[in-house]
Phi, psi and omega in degrees: 000140181290129181290150177277114181279131182225158177234152182242123177269157175062045189294339179267353184280173182304310176286329180299316182289325180293318177298322176298313181300313181290333186299337180303321186270357180266090184294339183270359183241151172231118181286120184250334177206152173226145183231158176216163186283349180228166180290131177237121190266043176206147179279146177236128185045035179082003181245145172275116177304136181247166168280161176291121189199168178297322182291330185287334186247005187291333182259011183265158171265318186213144180246129178256122194235109170236087183224243182225152178315317182300312178296316181297320181294324175294320178294315182297323177301314182286318180298322178295328176282329182269355186055057177250148175281150181220130174255123185253113174257358183295149178233172175090021181287144174281169181296326182292317177297319178300325176290326180291327178292321174301321184289320180292325183296349177282345182257323185222156175286123179236136172237121186235130182218131172291343178202139183259008185280139173302310181304316181292324177286337174284321176305311180299319178298308181296329179292321177296314178299310183298316180300316177297317185285325177282329176066205189277001177285349183239130165279156182223159176204164187229131176239142181210150180229128173222175178295159185300344182265359182286121184280310189283144177205139352300163178294161177295332178290318178295321179291324178294323175290324176298323177290327178302314179301313179301314177307315178301322182274351185060046179235159178292121183297322186292337180274348179263349183298126181260222181272151183244109184259158178230121177058040174264139182290319182225148177212153190271156167284158176206179177289344177255177180265110173273150180237143173229128178241132175255132177236111181196151171057215183242031176303121183290318181167131172216129182229140178227136168247123180243138177241136178217139178260349184100342180245346179201154181232129178249134182238132175249125194228142171214133181232130177256141182248339186221128177296345181294333182292336172285322180286324176296323176293324175297323174291324174300315179294319184293317183294322180294326189280348187293333179252020180262149178281165176308142186164165175256111186248171180219175177293336171301326176290321183294315185275357180054041173280126178281000000 
């Protein structure tokens, strides 16, 4: 079977390094290029890191991007002209940037997920079901914990779960966004969706969705112990994307959750 040629952006980042490490076990893939936002004068797994450019991506089939929004949009601009597929694990996009991604997806296949984990995507599915079933009698909030180096908050996964709550209620997520707390021991429920983010230590990821009627609380919980589950999910997504037409897809499409 012909191997899938792929590229990794942000090769010196935490996820970039993890993707490179995991790629050794991905027999159906061949790493052809790696990029970084600055010039790097040393080889990594036999490859010279490049800047995002036409030459960096011309020989690839799919680009896997876990960077920052500015970099992702730069990658998409190039990929759309080269007609390359892109798997996006980057988080922290603004509404305007989300709309730009949708625009690029009309030209190329893009799979975007705030989290590549099977468990998290199942949690998202269950969150929608719970939100729909519990209705407006229950208030909701989202809690998440990550390592001290994670810059954005709430995490992309927490926002994804917030969207799951809104979807269940058939309401506009952006109108339901409440307060965004950082490193608070306790934070309140409200008629909107409040978020609390903890940044400490080397925590890979912990997310909780809580629903409360005032008389009872329901908690949906997921904890990640190994960063490899995200890179493994990205390779599953990349393989799935290979025979897809231009469009914006998610891990939910990959896993066939209805």
